[in-house]
C-alpha positions as CSV (number, residue, x, y, z in Angstrom):
1,M,159.4,102.7,152.9
2,I,161.2,105.4,150.9
3,I,161.9,108.7,152.5
4,R,163.1,111.9,150.8
5,E,165.9,113.7,152.5
6,Y,165.7,117.5,153.1
7,K,168.5,119.6,154.5
8,S,166.2,121.2,157.0
9,Y,162.5,121.6,157.9
10,K,162.7,125.1,156.3
11,D,163.8,123.4,153.0
12,Y,160.9,121.0,153.2
13,V,158.4,123.9,153.8
14,E,159.9,126.0,150.9
15,H,159.7,123.0,148.5
16,Q,156.1,122.4,149.4
17,K,155.2,126.1,149.0
18,R,156.9,126.4,145.6
19,K,154.9,123.7,143.9
20,L,151.7,125.7,143.6
21,F,153.5,128.6,141.9
22,Q,155.5,126.2,139.6
23,Q,152.4,124.4,138.4
24,F,149.4,126.7,139.2
25,E,147.6,126.4,135.9
26,K,148.0,122.6,135.7
27,I,146.9,122.2,139.3
28,K,143.9,124.4,138.8
29,R,142.7,122.5,135.7
30,R,143.3,119.1,137.5
31,D,141.5,120.2,140.6
32,E,138.4,121.1,138.6
33,T,138.3,117.6,137.1
34,L,138.8,116.1,140.5
35,L,135.6,117.4,142.0
36,D,133.5,114.5,140.7
37,F,136.2,112.0,141.7
38,F,136.2,113.3,145.3
39,L,132.4,113.3,145.4
40,E,132.2,109.7,144.2
41,N,134.8,108.5,146.8
42,F,133.2,110.5,149.7
43,L,129.7,109.2,148.8
44,I,131.1,105.6,148.9
45,L,132.5,106.2,152.3
46,E,129.4,108.1,153.5
47,N,127.1,105.3,152.4
48,I,129.2,102.4,153.7
49,E,130.0,104.0,157.1
50,S,126.8,106.1,157.6
51,L,128.9,109.1,158.4
52,K,127.1,111.7,160.5
53,K,127.2,115.3,159.2
54,G,129.8,117.4,161.0
55,N,132.8,119.5,160.5
56,I,135.8,118.3,158.5
57,L,139.4,119.6,158.4
58,C,141.1,118.8,155.1
59,L,144.9,118.7,155.4
60,G,147.1,119.6,152.4
61,A,144.1,120.8,150.5
62,R,145.8,123.0,147.9
63,L,143.1,124.9,146.1
64,G,140.3,123.3,148.1
65,T,138.6,120.8,145.7
66,E,138.1,118.2,148.5
67,V,136.7,121.0,150.7
68,R,134.2,121.9,148.0
69,A,133.2,118.2,147.6
70,W,132.5,117.8,151.4
71,K,130.5,121.0,151.4
72,K,128.4,119.7,148.4
73,L,127.6,116.7,150.6
74,G,126.4,118.9,153.5
75,Y,129.5,118.9,155.7
76,S,131.1,122.0,157.2
77,S,134.6,121.9,155.8
78,I,137.8,124.0,155.8
79,G,141.2,123.1,154.4
80,I,144.7,124.0,155.2
81,D,147.8,124.1,153.0
82,L,151.3,125.7,153.2
83,N,150.4,127.6,150.1
84,P,146.7,127.8,149.2
85,G,147.3,130.5,146.7
86,K,145.7,134.0,146.7
87,N,142.0,134.7,147.6
88,N,141.3,131.1,148.4
89,S,138.0,131.0,150.4
90,F,138.2,127.2,151.0
91,V,141.8,126.8,152.3
92,I,143.8,128.8,154.8
93,P,147.6,128.9,155.0
94,A,148.8,126.5,157.7
95,D,151.2,123.6,158.3
96,F,149.6,120.3,159.0
97,H,152.4,119.4,161.3
98,Y,151.3,122.3,163.6
99,L,147.5,122.7,163.3
100,P,146.3,126.1,164.3
101,F,143.0,124.8,165.9
102,K,141.9,124.1,169.4
103,S,141.9,120.6,170.7
104,K,138.8,118.6,170.0
105,S,137.6,120.9,167.2
106,F,136.6,118.5,164.4
107,R,134.4,115.5,163.9
108,Y,136.6,114.4,161.0
109,V,140.1,115.0,159.6
110,Y,140.6,114.2,155.9
111,T,143.8,114.0,153.9
112,N,145.1,112.7,150.7
113,S,148.5,114.3,151.2
114,L,150.3,111.9,153.5
115,D,153.0,111.6,150.9
116,H,153.8,115.3,151.5
117,C,154.3,114.8,155.2
118,L,157.8,115.1,156.7
119,K,157.1,114.3,160.3
120,L,154.4,111.6,160.4
121,D,154.5,111.2,164.2
122,L,153.8,114.9,164.6
123,L,151.0,114.9,162.1
124,N,149.6,111.8,163.7
125,S,149.6,113.5,167.1
126,E,148.0,116.7,165.7
127,M,145.2,114.8,163.9
128,N,144.4,113.1,167.2
129,R,144.5,116.3,169.1
130,V,142.0,118.2,167.0
131,L,139.5,115.3,166.7
132,V,136.5,115.3,169.1
133,S,136.0,112.2,171.2
134,G,134.7,109.6,168.8
135,G,136.0,111.5,165.8
136,K,137.5,109.8,162.8
137,A,140.5,110.3,160.5
138,I,139.9,109.7,156.8
139,I,143.0,109.0,154.9
140,E,143.0,108.6,151.1
141,L,145.9,106.7,149.7
142,H,146.6,106.8,145.9
143,K,147.5,103.6,144.3
144,V,151.0,104.1,143.0
145,T,153.4,102.2,140.7
146,K,156.9,101.3,141.5
147,E,158.2,104.0,139.1
148,Q,156.2,106.7,141.0
149,V,158.0,105.9,144.2
150,E,161.5,106.1,142.9
151,P,163.3,109.1,144.4
152,E,164.1,110.4,140.9
153,S,160.4,110.4,140.0
154,K,158.5,113.7,139.6
155,Y,155.8,112.2,141.7
156,F,158.1,111.5,144.7
157,E,157.3,113.8,147.6
158,S,158.4,113.2,151.2
159,F,157.8,109.5,151.5
160,Y,156.0,106.6,149.9
161,W,154.8,103.2,151.1
162,K,154.6,99.9,149.3
163,N,151.0,99.2,150.2
164,P,148.3,100.5,152.6
165,K,149.3,98.0,155.2
166,E,152.8,99.4,155.4
167,L,151.5,102.9,156.0
168,I,148.8,101.7,158.4
169,S,151.5,100.0,160.5
170,L,152.9,103.5,161.2
171,F,149.6,104.6,162.6
172,Q,149.1,101.5,164.8
173,N,149.4,103.1,168.2
174,D,147.2,104.2,171.1
175,F,145.5,106.9,169.0
176,W,144.5,104.7,166.0
177,K,143.6,101.2,167.2
178,N,140.7,100.6,164.8
179,Y,140.6,101.0,161.1
180,K,138.8,100.0,157.9
181,I,140.1,100.0,154.4
182,F,137.8,100.7,151.4
183,E,139.2,100.2,147.9
184,T,138.0,102.4,145.0
185,T,139.2,102.4,141.4
186,F,142.3,104.7,142.0
187,T,142.6,104.9,145.8
188,Y,142.2,103.2,149.2
189,L,140.2,105.0,151.8
190,V,141.3,104.3,155.3
191,L,138.9,105.2,158.2
192,Y,140.5,105.3,161.6
193,R,138.8,104.9,165.1
């Protein structure tokens, strides 16, 4: 596992917030093309797992493309991000290490942003806290190349894993005993509980 060093938690937060402003137009264009990608992956998961409709919290949702995809499939969805931009009706400003929701509020928690997490144990605990009894965490892991996980890479965020099993081992605790992995063209979808 490769971990990025930050001077402080404040430095980490500022780095994550800055990225939207630095690349807003690129992110906006990319997010529009990702809607079909998210829909395809979510439909795969929905069909294989027979997911029941319910509310979904999307972590690290940026401009909210994944939120829009879940909504198109009939789920009630809201996203959080440190910097969701202005006038974002799909994503509210919040830190996924400290979720601003009551315990047992969501049937599902979804994220494709674990590589942006600084304190995995805290995020792990928060996801478990906000899930209802029997709720599920859906974690989307991008397939990455060795070059993308080098600390000098422009893709390097807070940490990277060699493969899904290495990351899953970090979640193997009392909260997340059962999981399934579904492979798609570009990602792995991991469903916990």
